[in-house]
C-alpha positions as CSV (number, residue, x, y, z in Angstrom):
1,M,214.0,-33.9,24.7
2,S,209.9,-33.4,24.2
3,Q,209.3,-29.7,22.8
4,Q,206.5,-29.1,24.9
5,F,209.2,-28.7,28.1
6,A,210.3,-24.6,28.0
7,V,213.6,-26.3,29.7
8,T,215.6,-27.7,26.6
9,M,219.3,-28.8,26.6
10,D,219.3,-25.7,24.3
11,L,218.6,-23.7,27.2
12,L,221.0,-25.3,29.5
13,H,223.8,-24.9,26.8
14,K,223.4,-21.1,26.9
15,L,223.4,-20.9,30.5
16,S,226.4,-22.7,30.6
17,E,228.0,-20.6,28.0
18,L,226.9,-17.5,30.3
19,Y,228.3,-18.2,33.2
20,D,231.5,-19.4,31.9
21,A,231.8,-16.1,30.5
22,G,232.1,-14.4,33.7
23,S,230.3,-12.9,36.7
24,S,229.1,-10.2,34.2
25,N,227.0,-12.4,32.9
26,W,225.9,-14.3,35.8
27,Q,222.6,-11.5,36.2
28,E,221.7,-12.2,32.9
29,A,221.6,-16.2,33.1
30,R,220.0,-15.7,36.3
31,A,217.2,-13.9,34.9
32,Q,216.7,-16.6,32.0
33,A,216.6,-19.0,34.4
34,Q,214.3,-17.4,36.8
35,S,211.6,-16.7,33.7
36,I,210.9,-20.4,33.7
37,P,207.7,-21.0,35.8
38,H,208.1,-23.4,38.4
39,D,205.7,-25.9,37.7
40,E,207.1,-26.2,34.3
41,L,210.5,-26.6,35.5
42,A,209.1,-29.2,38.0
43,T,207.7,-31.1,35.5
44,W,210.5,-31.2,32.9
45,L,212.5,-32.4,36.3
46,Q,210.1,-34.8,37.4
47,A,210.2,-36.6,33.4
48,S,213.8,-36.1,32.7
49,V,216.0,-36.3,35.9
50,T,215.9,-38.9,38.0
51,N,219.0,-38.0,40.3
52,P,217.7,-35.9,43.4
53,A,221.2,-34.1,44.0
54,A,221.1,-32.4,40.6
55,E,217.4,-31.8,41.0
56,R,218.2,-29.5,44.2
57,F,221.3,-28.0,42.6
58,L,219.4,-26.5,39.3
59,L,216.5,-25.8,41.6
60,D,218.9,-23.7,44.0
61,L,220.3,-21.9,40.7
62,F,216.9,-21.3,39.1
63,Y,215.0,-19.9,42.0
64,G,217.8,-19.2,44.7
65,E,216.3,-22.0,47.4
66,D,218.3,-22.8,50.3
67,G,220.0,-19.3,50.3
68,V,222.0,-19.6,47.3
69,T,223.8,-16.4,46.3
70,S,225.0,-15.1,42.7
71,D,228.4,-16.0,43.4
72,D,227.3,-19.5,44.4
73,G,225.6,-19.8,40.9
74,P,228.3,-21.3,38.2
75,H,229.3,-23.8,41.2
76,A,225.9,-25.2,41.4
77,F,225.1,-24.9,37.7
78,H,228.5,-27.1,37.1
79,R,227.6,-29.4,39.7
80,F,224.3,-30.0,38.5
81,Y,225.6,-30.4,34.5
82,R,227.6,-32.9,36.2
83,E,225.2,-34.7,37.8
84,L,222.8,-35.2,34.8
85,G,225.9,-35.8,32.7
86,L,226.5,-39.3,35.0
87,R,222.7,-39.7,34.7
88,L,223.0,-39.7,30.6
89,R,226.2,-41.6,30.4
90,P,224.7,-45.0,29.7
91,N,223.5,-43.6,26.6
92,L,227.1,-42.5,25.5
93,R,229.1,-44.2,23.1
94,R,233.0,-43.8,22.2
95,T,234.0,-44.5,18.8
96,V,237.4,-45.0,17.9
97,L,238.0,-43.9,14.7
98,G,241.5,-44.6,13.8
99,W,245.2,-44.5,15.1
100,G,247.3,-42.3,13.8
101,E,251.7,-42.4,14.4
102,I,251.3,-40.4,17.5
103,S,247.4,-40.1,18.4
104,Q,243.9,-42.2,18.9
105,V,241.0,-40.6,16.9
106,A,237.7,-40.9,19.1
107,E,234.1,-39.7,18.3
108,I,231.9,-39.5,21.3
109,T,227.9,-39.9,20.2
110,G,224.6,-40.6,22.2
111,S,224.3,-37.2,24.0
112,P,221.2,-35.3,23.9
113,F,223.5,-31.9,24.2
114,T,226.6,-31.2,22.9
115,A,229.2,-28.8,23.7
116,W,230.6,-27.8,20.6
117,R,228.7,-25.8,17.7
118,H,230.3,-23.8,14.5
119,P,231.8,-20.6,15.8
120,H,229.9,-19.0,12.6
121,T,226.7,-20.4,12.4
122,G,226.0,-21.6,15.6
123,V,224.7,-25.0,14.5
124,K,225.6,-28.0,16.7
125,M,228.9,-29.6,15.2
126,P,230.0,-33.2,15.7
127,V,233.6,-33.7,16.3
128,V,236.6,-36.3,16.6
129,Y,238.8,-36.3,19.8
130,K,242.5,-36.9,18.8
131,K,244.3,-37.9,22.0
132,M,247.6,-37.5,22.5
133,P,250.5,-39.0,24.1
134,P,251.2,-38.1,27.6
135,F,253.0,-34.8,29.0
136,L,255.4,-34.3,31.7
137,N,253.8,-31.2,32.9
138,R,250.8,-28.8,32.5
139,A,253.4,-26.1,31.4
140,D,254.9,-28.1,28.7
141,A,251.0,-29.3,27.8
142,E,250.0,-25.3,27.5
143,A,252.8,-24.6,25.3
144,F,252.4,-27.3,23.0
145,V,248.7,-26.1,22.6
146,Q,249.6,-22.9,21.8
147,H,252.0,-24.1,19.1
148,Y,248.6,-26.1,18.1
149,L,246.3,-23.0,17.7
150,E,249.1,-21.1,16.2
151,Y,249.7,-23.8,13.4
152,N,246.1,-24.4,12.5
153,R,245.6,-20.4,12.4
154,V,248.8,-20.1,10.1
155,L,247.3,-22.7,7.8
156,R,244.1,-21.3,7.2
157,D,244.5,-17.6,7.6
158,E,248.0,-16.7,6.3
159,I,248.5,-20.1,3.6
160,G,245.2,-20.2,2.7
161,I,244.7,-23.8,3.2
162,S,241.3,-24.9,4.9
163,V,241.5,-26.7,8.1
164,P,238.1,-28.1,10.2
165,H,237.2,-26.5,13.1
166,F,239.8,-26.9,15.7
167,E,240.0,-26.4,19.8
168,A,242.2,-27.8,22.4
169,R,241.8,-29.4,25.9
170,I,244.1,-30.1,28.6
171,T,242.9,-32.7,31.0
172,E,245.1,-33.7,34.5
173,P,243.2,-37.3,35.5
174,S,245.9,-37.2,38.5
175,P,249.3,-34.9,39.6
176,E,251.3,-37.4,37.7
177,Q,248.8,-37.5,34.2
178,V,248.6,-34.5,31.7
179,F,246.8,-35.4,28.3
180,I,245.6,-33.2,25.7
181,F,242.6,-33.8,23.2
182,V,242.4,-32.3,19.7
183,I,239.2,-31.3,19.0
184,Q,238.8,-31.2,15.3
185,E,235.3,-30.9,13.4
186,R,234.2,-34.0,12.3
187,V,234.3,-34.6,8.2
188,D,232.4,-37.1,6.2
189,P,234.3,-40.3,5.9
190,A,233.5,-40.6,2.5
191,S,234.7,-37.1,1.7
192,V,238.7,-38.3,2.3
193,C,240.6,-38.6,-0.4
194,H,242.1,-42.0,0.2
195,E,238.3,-43.3,0.2
196,I,237.7,-41.4,-3.0
197,L,240.6,-42.9,-4.7
198,R,239.5,-46.1,-4.2
199,D,237.1,-46.1,-6.9
200,I,238.0,-42.7,-8.9
201,G,238.6,-43.0,-12.7
202,P,241.8,-41.5,-14.2
203,Q,240.7,-38.5,-15.3
204,A,238.8,-37.2,-12.1
205,A,242.2,-38.5,-10.6
206,E,244.3,-36.3,-12.3
207,R,241.9,-33.4,-11.2
208,L,241.9,-34.4,-7.7
209,Y,246.0,-34.5,-7.7
210,R,246.0,-31.1,-9.3
211,L,243.5,-30.1,-6.7
212,I,246.5,-31.2,-4.2
213,L,249.5,-29.8,-6.0
214,A,247.7,-26.7,-6.0
215,E,247.5,-27.0,-1.7
216,Y,251.8,-28.0,-1.7
217,A,252.4,-24.8,-3.8
218,K,250.4,-22.8,-1.3
219,I,252.8,-24.0,1.5
220,H,256.0,-23.8,-0.7
221,H,255.3,-20.4,-1.7
222,Y,254.7,-19.2,2.0
223,N,258.0,-20.7,3.2
224,Q,259.7,-19.0,0.1
225,A,258.2,-15.8,1.1
226,R,259.4,-16.4,5.0
227,A,262.5,-17.5,4.3
228,A,264.5,-14.6,5.6
229,D,262.9,-14.5,8.9
230,G,263.5,-18.5,9.0
231,Y,259.9,-19.3,10.2
232,R,258.7,-22.4,8.1
233,V,255.7,-24.5,8.4
234,G,255.4,-28.2,7.1
235,L,252.8,-30.4,6.3
236,D,251.9,-34.1,6.2
237,G,250.4,-34.4,2.7
238,Q,249.5,-38.3,2.2
239,I,246.3,-38.9,0.7
240,P,244.3,-39.6,4.0
241,N,245.1,-36.3,5.3
242,W,242.9,-34.4,2.5
243,A,239.2,-34.4,2.4
244,I,236.6,-32.9,-0.2
245,A,234.8,-30.0,1.2
246,D,230.8,-30.8,0.3
247,Y,231.5,-34.0,-1.2
248,G,228.4,-35.1,-3.4
249,G,229.6,-38.9,-3.2
250,N,230.7,-39.2,-7.1
251,P,234.2,-39.3,-7.5
252,D,234.0,-39.1,-10.9
253,A,231.8,-36.2,-11.0
254,L,234.9,-34.0,-9.2
255,T,235.5,-31.2,-11.5
256,G,238.9,-29.7,-10.3
257,E,236.7,-26.5,-8.5
258,E,236.3,-28.4,-5.3
259,E,237.6,-26.9,-2.0
260,L,240.3,-29.1,0.0
261,V,240.2,-29.4,3.5
262,Y,243.5,-30.5,5.2
263,L,243.2,-33.0,8.2
264,D,246.2,-33.8,9.9
265,T,246.7,-30.8,12.4
266,N,247.2,-32.1,15.3
267,V,251.1,-32.0,15.6
268,P,252.2,-28.3,14.8
269,M,254.8,-28.5,12.2
270,V,256.6,-25.0,12.5
271,R,260.1,-24.7,12.5
272,I,261.7,-21.3,13.4
273,H,265.5,-21.0,12.5
274,G,265.7,-24.8,11.8
275,Q,264.3,-25.4,15.6
276,D,261.0,-27.5,16.0
277,V,258.7,-25.6,18.1
278,V,257.7,-29.4,19.3
279,S,259.9,-32.0,20.8
280,T,260.4,-35.1,18.3
281,D,260.3,-37.1,21.5
282,M,256.3,-37.3,20.8
283,Y,256.3,-39.0,18.0
284,F,258.4,-42.0,19.5
285,Q,256.9,-42.1,23.1
286,A,254.9,-45.6,22.3
287,L,258.5,-47.3,21.6
288,P,260.2,-49.2,23.7
289,G,263.2,-47.5,25.7
290,A,266.1,-49.0,23.5
291,A,264.5,-48.1,20.4
292,R,263.8,-44.6,21.3
293,W,267.9,-44.5,22.0
294,L,268.9,-46.0,19.0
295,I,266.1,-43.6,16.5
296,K,267.9,-40.6,18.2
297,K,271.5,-42.1,18.1
298,L,270.9,-42.8,14.4
299,N,269.4,-39.2,14.1
300,L,266.2,-40.8,12.5
301,D,263.9,-38.9,14.8
302,Q,265.4,-35.5,12.6
303,E,265.0,-37.1,9.7
304,V,261.2,-38.4,10.0
305,M,260.3,-34.7,10.9
306,D,262.7,-33.1,7.8
307,R,260.5,-35.5,5.2
308,Y,257.3,-32.9,6.3
309,F,259.6,-29.5,5.4
310,Q,260.7,-30.7,2.2
311,I,258.1,-30.2,-0.7
312,R,260.0,-32.8,-3.1
313,I,259.5,-35.6,-0.3
314,V,256.2,-34.4,0.3
315,M,255.4,-35.3,-3.5
316,L,257.2,-38.2,-3.3
317,D,255.3,-39.5,0.1
318,F,252.0,-38.6,-1.8
319,L,253.2,-40.7,-4.8
320,G,254.5,-43.5,-3.0
321,N,251.3,-43.4,-0.8
322,T,248.9,-44.0,-4.3
323,I,250.9,-47.3,-4.6
324,V,250.1,-48.6,-1.2
325,R,246.2,-47.4,-1.4
326,H,246.5,-50.1,-4.8
327,R,246.5,-47.5,-7.1
328,E,249.6,-47.9,-9.0
329,D,247.7,-48.0,-12.0
330,L,247.6,-43.9,-11.4
331,V,251.2,-43.6,-10.8
332,P,252.7,-43.0,-14.1
333,R,250.1,-39.8,-14.8
334,F,250.7,-38.6,-11.4
335,I,254.5,-38.3,-12.0
336,E,253.6,-36.5,-15.2
337,L,251.7,-33.6,-13.1
338,S,254.2,-33.6,-10.5
339,N,257.3,-33.1,-12.8
340,E,254.7,-30.5,-14.4
341,A,254.5,-29.0,-11.2
342,L,258.5,-28.9,-10.6
343,A,258.9,-27.0,-13.7
344,G,256.2,-24.6,-13.3
345,P,255.0,-23.5,-9.4
346,F,257.9,-25.1,-7.7
347,S,260.6,-24.1,-10.5
348,D,262.8,-21.6,-8.4
349,A,263.3,-24.5,-5.9
350,D,265.3,-26.4,-8.9
351,L,264.3,-29.8,-8.2
352,A,264.8,-32.8,-9.9
353,P,261.8,-34.7,-11.8
354,F,260.6,-37.7,-10.4
355,T,260.9,-41.1,-12.3
356,I,258.7,-44.5,-11.8
357,E,262.2,-46.2,-10.3
358,E,262.1,-43.7,-7.8
359,V,258.9,-43.7,-6.6
360,N,259.0,-47.2,-6.4
361,K,262.1,-47.7,-4.4
362,Y,260.3,-45.2,-1.8
363,Y,257.4,-47.1,-1.9
364,R,258.9,-49.9,-0.5
365,S,261.4,-48.2,2.1
366,D,258.4,-46.5,3.2
367,V,256.4,-49.9,3.7
368,A,259.4,-51.6,5.3
369,T,259.6,-48.3,7.8
370,W,256.0,-48.5,8.6
371,R,256.2,-52.3,9.7
372,L,259.1,-51.1,11.5
373,W,257.4,-48.9,13.8
374,R,254.2,-50.9,13.8
375,S,256.4,-53.7,14.9
376,L,258.3,-51.2,17.5
377,K,255.4,-50.1,19.1
378,L,253.5,-54.0,19.4
379,L,256.8,-54.8,21.4
380,G,256.3,-51.7,23.7
381,V,252.8,-52.7,24.4
382,L,254.3,-56.3,25.1
383,S,256.8,-55.1,27.1
384,D,254.7,-52.7,29.4
385,G,252.4,-55.6,30.1
386,V,254.6,-58.3,30.8
387,S,256.5,-55.6,33.3
388,S,253.0,-54.8,34.9
389,G,252.1,-58.4,35.2
390,N,249.6,-58.5,32.7
391,W,251.4,-62.0,30.9
392,G,248.0,-61.7,28.6
393,A,249.5,-59.5,26.7
394,L,251.6,-62.0,25.4
395,K,248.9,-63.2,23.3
396,R,249.3,-60.4,20.9
397,A,252.7,-61.6,19.6
398,G,250.9,-63.0,16.7
399,E,250.3,-59.7,15.7
400,F,254.1,-59.4,14.8
401,Y,253.6,-62.0,11.5
402,R,250.5,-60.3,10.5
403,I,252.3,-56.8,10.3
404,W,255.1,-58.4,8.1
405,T,252.8,-60.3,5.9
406,E,249.8,-58.8,5.1
407,P,248.8,-55.8,3.4
408,I,249.1,-52.5,4.9
409,F,245.7,-51.5,3.6
410,E,243.0,-53.5,2.1
């Protein structure tokens, strides 16, 4: 937007916030809107907005033309905002950044304005959107959002684990569909630890793993302290779930004093008196019905969740994931550091030390589980396609071969 115009997207964003804050702020919003000279507004509209309906809504909002009252303000403004968004939509780009076990991670770019600003600095903040599986009703979705917000708050404020800025939005595209988009501040992809691990030297890798072990210790001591009231917090401590704050780009320049940021916060891993606050069914919705039945019959759903609450398995998972990421050369030293931690910060749990044989066995089992999971999800996609008459979905059947023969990660 050219700076010669008094009307800017920043002004529109500010007005939107004032109207959303409630009727007590509408008078202030109206005063700010009407402070823009009519000819200046007309010039901006002519240069920037081609939709006549959008122009009318904005003029009504700013100048009260056609009898618009203060009570109509928010409605007219949001209609204008929607019309403006429709005009700008051809410039928007949606990029899928990855798929988690239960969510799809995407980024939306190309808009000249953003609804997300850092809560402390007010600076525009890039975010990613994590689309969660559908919910049966809005009440369940609202309960999930509350647990999600609590989980992030506990990690950040009570345990001391840094997390990106977090939000969540519920959307209902139809009466039968309720979705949640978890919204998270975007981190530099180069700062995520699995990217750093690709080329890191052994000494810097040791410093990085010591940082991660210190984060594990935080959650272990928190759970020990809250054992009496039955409140436990879990986490998925794998390599790609950690990032380095303010990463400089050189993995071997890590000093061991950096701040880590935990990324995988979209599923609230909280247990109260042994009961998960979020149903394990969420993890398996993408699987065919027969697979979901078998998983529950064998109690595998509970087994999956248990691993996130047992600190030794969290550490073992990290060691196995190091092999998955093709850095098996680091595993012997990582095992030594893990055993030092078991005898130090985690000594009160009286946990058995790790061995290279155990890590290799866990790695093979984890890879097989990952391949089975992907195969079942693909089977679900093919089944849904055929049942809906989309026989073209069968073209993806060849992916089964790649799932079981190609490396998981390059």
